[in-house]
N, CA, C and O atoms as CSV, one atom per row, in Angstrom:
chain,resi,resn,atom,element,x,y,z
A,1,MET,N,N,18.910,-21.832,24.469
A,1,MET,CA,C,19.061,-22.776,23.376
A,1,MET,C,C,19.968,-22.151,22.313
A,1,MET,O,O,19.763,-21.008,21.902
A,2,SER,N,N,20.968,-22.913,21.877
A,2,SER,CA,C,21.915,-22.382,20.898
A,2,SER,C,C,21.351,-22.533,19.485
A,2,SER,O,O,20.493,-23.376,19.223
A,3,GLU,N,N,21.854,-21.701,18.596
A,3,GLU,CA,C,21.396,-21.717,17.210
A,3,GLU,C,C,22.001,-22.926,16.487
A,3,GLU,O,O,23.163,-23.277,16.690
A,4,VAL,N,N,21.181,-23.549,15.643
A,4,VAL,CA,C,21.620,-24.736,14.914
A,4,VAL,C,C,22.359,-24.301,13.648
A,4,VAL,O,O,21.885,-23.422,12.929
A,5,GLY,N,N,23.502,-24.900,13.372
A,5,GLY,CA,C,24.256,-24.607,12.156
A,5,GLY,C,C,23.621,-25.284,10.951
A,5,GLY,O,O,22.893,-26.267,11.090
A,6,ARG,N,N,23.902,-24.752,9.771
A,6,ARG,CA,C,23.299,-25.282,8.543
A,6,ARG,C,C,23.607,-26.765,8.326
A,6,ARG,O,O,22.728,-27.527,7.922
A,7,ASN,N,N,24.826,-27.169,8.586
A,7,ASN,CA,C,25.241,-28.540,8.285
A,7,ASN,C,C,25.119,-29.499,9.467
A,7,ASN,O,O,25.531,-30.655,9.367
A,8,GLU,N,N,24.566,-29.042,10.566
A,8,GLU,CA,C,24.345,-29.916,11.714
A,8,GLU,C,C,23.062,-30.705,11.522
A,8,GLU,O,O,22.207,-30.304,10.733
A,9,PRO,N,N,22.911,-31.824,12.231
A,9,PRO,CA,C,21.658,-32.583,12.134
A,9,PRO,C,C,20.484,-31.734,12.621
A,9,PRO,O,O,20.621,-30.951,13.560
A,10,CYS,N,N,19.348,-31.896,11.983
A,10,CYS,CA,C,18.156,-31.134,12.351
A,10,CYS,C,C,17.681,-31.578,13.735
A,10,CYS,O,O,17.651,-32.776,14.017
A,11,PRO,N,N,17.310,-30.635,14.598
A,11,PRO,CA,C,16.870,-30.997,15.946
A,11,PRO,C,C,15.545,-31.764,15.969
A,11,PRO,O,O,15.159,-32.277,17.019
A,12,CYS,N,N,14.846,-31.852,14.848
A,12,CYS,CA,C,13.569,-32.569,14.842
A,12,CYS,C,C,13.767,-34.085,14.876
A,12,CYS,O,O,12.819,-34.828,15.131
A,13,GLY,N,N,14.993,-34.544,14.619
A,13,GLY,CA,C,15.288,-35.967,14.687
A,13,GLY,C,C,15.083,-36.699,13.375
A,13,GLY,O,O,15.045,-37.930,13.365
A,14,SER,N,N,14.948,-35.984,12.271
A,14,SER,CA,C,14.722,-36.630,10.976
A,14,SER,C,C,15.976,-37.307,10.434
A,14,SER,O,O,15.879,-38.184,9.575
A,15,GLY,N,N,17.146,-36.917,10.919
A,15,GLY,CA,C,18.398,-37.460,10.418
A,15,GLY,C,C,18.959,-36.639,9.272
A,15,GLY,O,O,20.087,-36.881,8.841
A,16,LYS,N,N,18.204,-35.676,8.770
A,16,LYS,CA,C,18.680,-34.816,7.687
A,16,LYS,C,C,19.470,-33.658,8.271
A,16,LYS,O,O,19.357,-33.333,9.453
A,17,LYS,N,N,20.283,-33.034,7.398
A,17,LYS,CA,C,20.945,-31.816,7.820
A,17,LYS,C,C,19.876,-30.730,7.981
A,17,LYS,O,O,18.843,-30.743,7.312
A,18,TYR,N,N,20.159,-29.800,8.882
A,18,TYR,CA,C,19.217,-28.714,9.156
A,18,TYR,C,C,18.868,-27.933,7.891
A,18,TYR,O,O,17.714,-27.548,7.701
A,19,LYS,N,N,19.872,-27.693,7.011
A,19,LYS,CA,C,19.636,-26.909,5.798
A,19,LYS,C,C,18.687,-27.609,4.833
A,19,LYS,O,O,18.038,-26.947,4.024
A,20,ASN,N,N,18.593,-28.942,4.904
A,20,ASN,CA,C,17.703,-29.695,4.015
A,20,ASN,C,C,16.379,-30.043,4.680
A,20,ASN,O,O,15.543,-30.713,4.074
A,21,CYS,N,N,16.180,-29.604,5.900
A,21,CYS,CA,C,14.963,-29.969,6.628
A,21,CYS,C,C,14.204,-28.702,7.042
A,21,CYS,O,O,13.455,-28.139,6.243
A,22,HIS,N,N,14.390,-28.264,8.258
A,22,HIS,CA,C,13.604,-27.158,8.786
A,22,HIS,C,C,14.106,-25.772,8.393
A,22,HIS,O,O,13.339,-24.814,8.492
A,23,GLN,N,N,15.336,-25.617,7.958
A,23,GLN,CA,C,15.800,-24.294,7.551
A,23,GLN,C,C,15.018,-23.819,6.326
A,23,GLN,O,O,14.724,-22.630,6.211
A,24,LYS,N,N,14.678,-24.724,5.413
A,24,LYS,CA,C,13.895,-24.352,4.239
A,24,LYS,C,C,12.544,-23.792,4.659
A,24,LYS,O,O,12.083,-22.790,4.112
A,25,MET,N,N,11.906,-24.446,5.639
A,25,MET,CA,C,10.602,-23.979,6.107
A,25,MET,C,C,10.711,-22.609,6.760
A,25,MET,O,O,9.849,-21.751,6.567
A,26,GLU,N,N,11.771,-22.407,7.531
A,26,GLU,CA,C,11.967,-21.119,8.202
A,26,GLU,C,C,12.184,-20.016,7.163
A,26,GLU,O,O,11.651,-18.916,7.303
A,27,THR,N,N,12.961,-20.310,6.128
A,27,THR,CA,C,13.220,-19.335,5.071
A,27,THR,C,C,11.945,-19.023,4.310
A,27,THR,O,O,11.679,-17.861,4.004
A,28,GLN,N,N,11.150,-20.039,3.998
A,28,GLN,CA,C,9.894,-19.830,3.280
A,28,GLN,C,C,8.919,-19.023,4.124
A,28,GLN,O,O,8.197,-18.177,3.598
A,29,LYS,N,N,8.893,-19.278,5.438
A,29,LYS,CA,C,7.994,-18.539,6.317
A,29,LYS,C,C,8.374,-17.069,6.342
A,29,LYS,O,O,7.498,-16.204,6.338
A,30,GLY,N,N,9.676,-16.770,6.369
A,30,GLY,CA,C,10.132,-15.383,6.352
A,30,GLY,C,C,9.768,-14.683,5.053
A,30,GLY,O,O,9.353,-13.524,5.063
A,31,ALA,N,N,9.924,-15.385,3.932
A,31,ALA,CA,C,9.580,-14.806,2.634
A,31,ALA,C,C,8.077,-14.564,2.544
A,31,ALA,O,O,7.640,-13.551,1.998
A,32,ARG,N,N,7.296,-15.480,3.073
A,32,ARG,CA,C,5.840,-15.336,3.055
A,32,ARG,C,C,5.426,-14.139,3.908
A,32,ARG,O,O,4.534,-13.384,3.519
A,33,ASN,N,N,6.059,-13.959,5.060
A,33,ASN,CA,C,5.742,-12.812,5.913
A,33,ASN,C,C,6.071,-11.498,5.218
A,33,ASN,O,O,5.311,-10.535,5.322
A,34,ARG,N,N,7.210,-11.450,4.499
A,34,ARG,CA,C,7.561,-10.238,3.748
A,34,ARG,C,C,6.546,-9.972,2.652
A,34,ARG,O,O,6.180,-8.822,2.405
A,35,THR,N,N,6.089,-11.030,1.991
A,35,THR,CA,C,5.092,-10.875,0.931
A,35,THR,C,C,3.802,-10.312,1.500
A,35,THR,O,O,3.207,-9.412,0.907
A,36,TYR,N,N,3.361,-10.827,2.640
A,36,TYR,CA,C,2.148,-10.311,3.275
A,36,TYR,C,C,2.313,-8.849,3.677
A,36,TYR,O,O,1.390,-8.051,3.514
A,37,LEU,N,N,3.475,-8.499,4.197
A,37,LEU,CA,C,3.727,-7.124,4.612
A,37,LEU,C,C,3.705,-6.183,3.411
A,37,LEU,O,O,3.098,-5.114,3.477
A,38,ILE,N,N,4.353,-6.564,2.324
A,38,ILE,CA,C,4.354,-5.729,1.118
A,38,ILE,C,C,2.935,-5.596,0.574
A,38,ILE,O,O,2.527,-4.508,0.168
A,39,GLY,N,N,2.188,-6.685,0.563
A,39,GLY,CA,C,0.798,-6.641,0.106
A,39,GLY,C,C,-0.048,-5.726,0.973
A,39,GLY,O,O,-0.880,-4.982,0.455
A,40,LEU,N,N,0.151,-5.770,2.277
A,40,LEU,CA,C,-0.593,-4.912,3.190
A,40,LEU,C,C,-0.258,-3.439,2.955
A,40,LEU,O,O,-1.149,-2.589,2.954
A,41,ILE,N,N,1.011,-3.141,2.758
A,41,ILE,CA,C,1.421,-1.759,2.492
A,41,ILE,C,C,0.802,-1.264,1.186
A,41,ILE,O,O,0.308,-0.138,1.122
A,42,LEU,N,N,0.826,-2.094,0.152
A,42,LEU,CA,C,0.207,-1.703,-1.121
A,42,LEU,C,C,-1.287,-1.485,-0.959
A,42,LEU,O,O,-1.840,-0.544,-1.527
A,43,LEU,N,N,-1.947,-2.344,-0.190
A,43,LEU,CA,C,-3.379,-2.194,0.054
A,43,LEU,C,C,-3.678,-0.869,0.741
A,43,LEU,O,O,-4.649,-0.197,0.392
A,44,VAL,N,N,-2.859,-0.487,1.708
A,44,VAL,CA,C,-3.057,0.790,2.400
A,44,VAL,C,C,-2.917,1.949,1.418
A,44,VAL,O,O,-3.722,2.879,1.445
A,45,PHE,N,N,-1.902,1.904,0.549
A,45,PHE,CA,C,-1.732,2.972,-0.443
A,45,PHE,C,C,-2.923,3.050,-1.401
A,45,PHE,O,O,-3.371,4.144,-1.746
A,46,VAL,N,N,-3.430,1.910,-1.825
A,46,VAL,CA,C,-4.585,1.896,-2.728
A,46,VAL,C,C,-5.808,2.469,-2.023
A,46,VAL,O,O,-6.548,3.255,-2.615
A,47,LEU,N,N,-6.029,2.089,-0.779
A,47,LEU,CA,C,-7.177,2.615,-0.034
A,47,LEU,C,C,-7.064,4.120,0.180
A,47,LEU,O,O,-8.067,4.831,0.110
A,48,ILE,N,N,-5.857,4.614,0.439
A,48,ILE,CA,C,-5.663,6.059,0.583
A,48,ILE,C,C,-5.944,6.770,-0.734
A,48,ILE,O,O,-6.574,7.827,-0.748
A,49,ALA,N,N,-5.481,6.196,-1.841
A,49,ALA,CA,C,-5.731,6.798,-3.158
A,49,ALA,C,C,-7.226,6.831,-3.464
A,49,ALA,O,O,-7.733,7.832,-3.970
A,50,ILE,N,N,-7.927,5.754,-3.164
A,50,ILE,CA,C,-9.382,5.716,-3.402
A,50,ILE,C,C,-10.083,6.744,-2.528
A,50,ILE,O,O,-10.978,7.446,-2.999
A,51,ALA,N,N,-9.689,6.844,-1.259
A,51,ALA,CA,C,-10.302,7.822,-0.357
A,51,ALA,C,C,-10.072,9.240,-0.865
A,51,ALA,O,O,-10.990,10.060,-0.849
A,52,ASN,N,N,-8.848,9.538,-1.319
A,52,ASN,CA,C,-8.569,10.877,-1.858
A,52,ASN,C,C,-9.392,11.159,-3.106
A,52,ASN,O,O,-9.862,12.282,-3.294
A,53,PHE,N,N,-9.572,10.171,-3.951
A,53,PHE,CA,C,-10.367,10.339,-5.162
A,53,PHE,C,C,-11.820,10.629,-4.805
A,53,PHE,O,O,-12.433,11.528,-5.380
A,54,VAL,N,N,-12.376,9.870,-3.856
A,54,VAL,CA,C,-13.770,10.069,-3.452
A,54,VAL,C,C,-13.947,11.439,-2.820
A,54,VAL,O,O,-14.927,12.128,-3.104
A,55,ILE,N,N,-13.014,11.845,-1.965
A,55,ILE,CA,C,-13.097,13.161,-1.334
A,55,ILE,C,C,-13.024,14.252,-2.387
A,55,ILE,O,O,-13.775,15.226,-2.322
A,56,ASP,N,N,-12.130,14.104,-3.356
A,56,ASP,CA,C,-12.001,15.086,-4.434
A,56,ASP,C,C,-13.285,15.177,-5.250
A,56,ASP,O,O,-13.724,16.273,-5.600
A,57,MET,N,N,-13.887,14.034,-5.552
A,57,MET,CA,C,-15.126,14.034,-6.334
A,57,MET,C,C,-16.261,14.694,-5.547
A,57,MET,O,O,-17.098,15.382,-6.131
A,58,ASN,N,N,-16.296,14.491,-4.236
A,58,ASN,CA,C,-17.342,15.104,-3.415
A,58,ASN,C,C,-17.147,16.606,-3.277
A,58,ASN,O,O,-18.123,17.334,-3.100
A,59,ASN,N,N,-15.924,17.084,-3.353
A,59,ASN,CA,C,-15.653,18.511,-3.186
A,59,ASN,C,C,-15.755,19.295,-4.481
A,59,ASN,O,O,-15.698,20.524,-4.448
A,60,ARG,N,N,-15.902,18.646,-5.597
A,60,ARG,CA,C,-15.956,19.367,-6.875
A,60,ARG,C,C,-17.142,20.305,-6.964
A,60,ARG,O,O,-17.032,21.368,-7.576
A,61,GLY,N,N,-18.259,19.953,-6.382
A,61,GLY,CA,C,-19.445,20.811,-6.443
A,61,GLY,C,C,-19.432,21.930,-5.435
A,61,GLY,O,O,-20.334,22.767,-5.449
A,62,ASN,N,N,-18.444,21.983,-4.556
A,62,ASN,CA,C,-18.400,22.977,-3.492
A,62,ASN,C,C,-17.561,24.202,-3.845
A,62,ASN,O,O,-17.242,24.988,-2.953
A,63,VAL,N,N,-17.198,24.392,-5.089
A,63,VAL,CA,C,-16.370,25.526,-5.492
A,63,VAL,C,C,-17.270,26.742,-5.639
A,63,VAL,O,O,-18.293,26.687,-6.323
A,64,THR,N,N,-16.890,27.835,-5.000
A,64,THR,CA,C,-17.681,29.067,-5.084
A,64,THR,C,C,-16.979,30.069,-5.977
A,64,THR,O,O,-15.764,30.025,-6.176
A,65,LYS,N,N,-17.771,30.960,-6.500
A,65,LYS,CA,C,-17.238,31.992,-7.388
A,65,LYS,C,C,-16.310,32.909,-6.609
A,65,LYS,O,O,-16.662,33.367,-5.522
A,66,PRO,N,N,-15.120,33.183,-7.155
A,66,PRO,CA,C,-14.195,34.093,-6.471
A,66,PRO,C,C,-14.770,35.507,-6.385
A,66,PRO,O,O,-15.547,35.925,-7.244
A,67,ASP,N,N,-14.377,36.238,-5.336
A,67,ASP,CA,C,-14.806,37.631,-5.181
A,67,ASP,C,C,-14.157,38.486,-6.254
A,67,ASP,O,O,-13.075,38.176,-6.753
A,68,GLY,N,N,-14.835,39.559,-6.595
A,68,GLY,CA,C,-14.283,40.506,-7.549
A,68,GLY,C,C,-14.826,40.278,-8.955
A,68,GLY,O,O,-15.584,39.342,-9.209
A,69,PRO,N,N,-14.421,41.147,-9.841
A,69,PRO,CA,C,-14.925,41.050,-11.214
A,69,PRO,C,C,-14.286,39.879,-11.965
A,69,PRO,O,O,-13.182,39.437,-11.645
A,70,ALA,N,N,-15.009,39.396,-12.966
A,70,ALA,CA,C,-14.508,38.301,-13.798
A,70,ALA,C,C,-13.398,38.816,-14.702
A,70,ALA,O,O,-13.396,39.994,-15.060
A,71,PRO,N,N,-12.458,37.962,-15.078
A,71,PRO,CA,C,-11.453,38.375,-16.058
A,71,PRO,C,C,-12.120,38.784,-17.369
A,71,PRO,O,O,-13.222,38.332,-17.679
A,72,ALA,N,N,-11.459,39.623,-18.121
A,72,ALA,CA,C,-12.027,40.142,-19.367
A,72,ALA,C,C,-12.426,38.997,-20.300
A,72,ALA,O,O,-11.616,38.117,-20.591
A,73,GLY,N,N,-13.675,39.012,-20.766
A,73,GLY,CA,C,-14.160,38.018,-21.718
A,73,GLY,C,C,-14.490,36.674,-21.105
A,73,GLY,O,O,-14.720,35.714,-21.840
A,74,LYS,N,N,-14.522,36.566,-19.770
A,74,LYS,CA,C,-14.780,35.287,-19.104
A,74,LYS,C,C,-16.100,35.351,-18.339
A,74,LYS,O,O,-16.507,36.411,-17.864
A,75,VAL,N,N,-16.765,34.188,-18.228
A,75,VAL,CA,C,-17.972,34.065,-17.418
A,75,VAL,C,C,-17.798,32.875,-16.482
A,75,VAL,O,O,-17.133,31.896,-16.821
A,76,TRP,N,N,-18.406,32.973,-15.295
A,76,TRP,CA,C,-18.307,31.911,-14.296
A,76,TRP,C,C,-19.260,30.770,-14.637
A,76,TRP,O,O,-20.432,31.010,-14.924
A,77,SER,N,N,-18.780,29.558,-14.608
A,77,SER,CA,C,-19.617,28.379,-14.837
A,77,SER,C,C,-19.862,27.693,-13.498
A,77,SER,O,O,-18.937,27.134,-12.908
A,78,GLU,N,N,-21.106,27.733,-13.013
A,78,GLU,CA,C,-21.451,27.061,-11.757
A,78,GLU,C,C,-21.257,25.554,-11.882
A,78,GLU,O,O,-20.829,24.892,-10.937
A,79,GLU,N,N,-21.577,25.023,-13.058
A,79,GLU,CA,C,-21.494,23.574,-13.282
A,79,GLU,C,C,-20.057,23.071,-13.157
A,79,GLU,O,O,-19.810,22.022,-12.562
A,80,HIS,N,N,-19.118,23.818,-13.715
A,80,HIS,CA,C,-17.729,23.373,-13.730
A,80,HIS,C,C,-16.888,23.966,-12.609
A,80,HIS,O,O,-15.823,23.435,-12.296
A,81,GLY,N,N,-17.347,25.062,-11.997
A,81,GLY,CA,C,-16.626,25.653,-10.900
A,81,GLY,C,C,-15.407,26.467,-11.309
A,81,GLY,O,O,-14.459,26.595,-10.535
A,82,HIS,N,N,-15.424,27.021,-12.526
A,82,HIS,CA,C,-14.336,27.887,-12.962
A,82,HIS,C,C,-14.830,28.808,-14.084
A,82,HIS,O,O,-15.937,28.658,-14.603
A,83,TYR,N,N,-13.962,29.770,-14.437
A,83,TYR,CA,C,-14.319,30.706,-15.517
A,83,TYR,C,C,-14.155,30.053,-16.874
A,83,TYR,O,O,-13.281,29.210,-17.078
A,84,HIS,N,N,-15.027,30.466,-17.811
A,84,HIS,CA,C,-14.917,30.044,-19.217
A,84,HIS,C,C,-14.747,31.268,-20.070
A,84,HIS,O,O,-14.634,31.160,-21.291
C-alpha cells in the first residue's frame, strides 16, 4: 500500500483532503505516544530517586565507629554516626 499524500483525498472516503481528515489523528496519536513515553521515563526516575532515598535512610543507622583513635577533641556519636 502506497503512502497517501497530504493533499490527496482521504482513503476513508470522507471526501476531505487527507491533511484535514486522518492525518490530524495520526499526528495527535504520535504526540500522545511521546507524552506517555516521557511521562513513563519521568516516573522511572522518580521511583529510582525514592528508592535511593529509602535505602539511604535505612543505612544511616548502620555506620560503625572507625578503627583507631578519635581525632583530637572529638567524640564518636552513635546516634549520628560521626565524630563531634
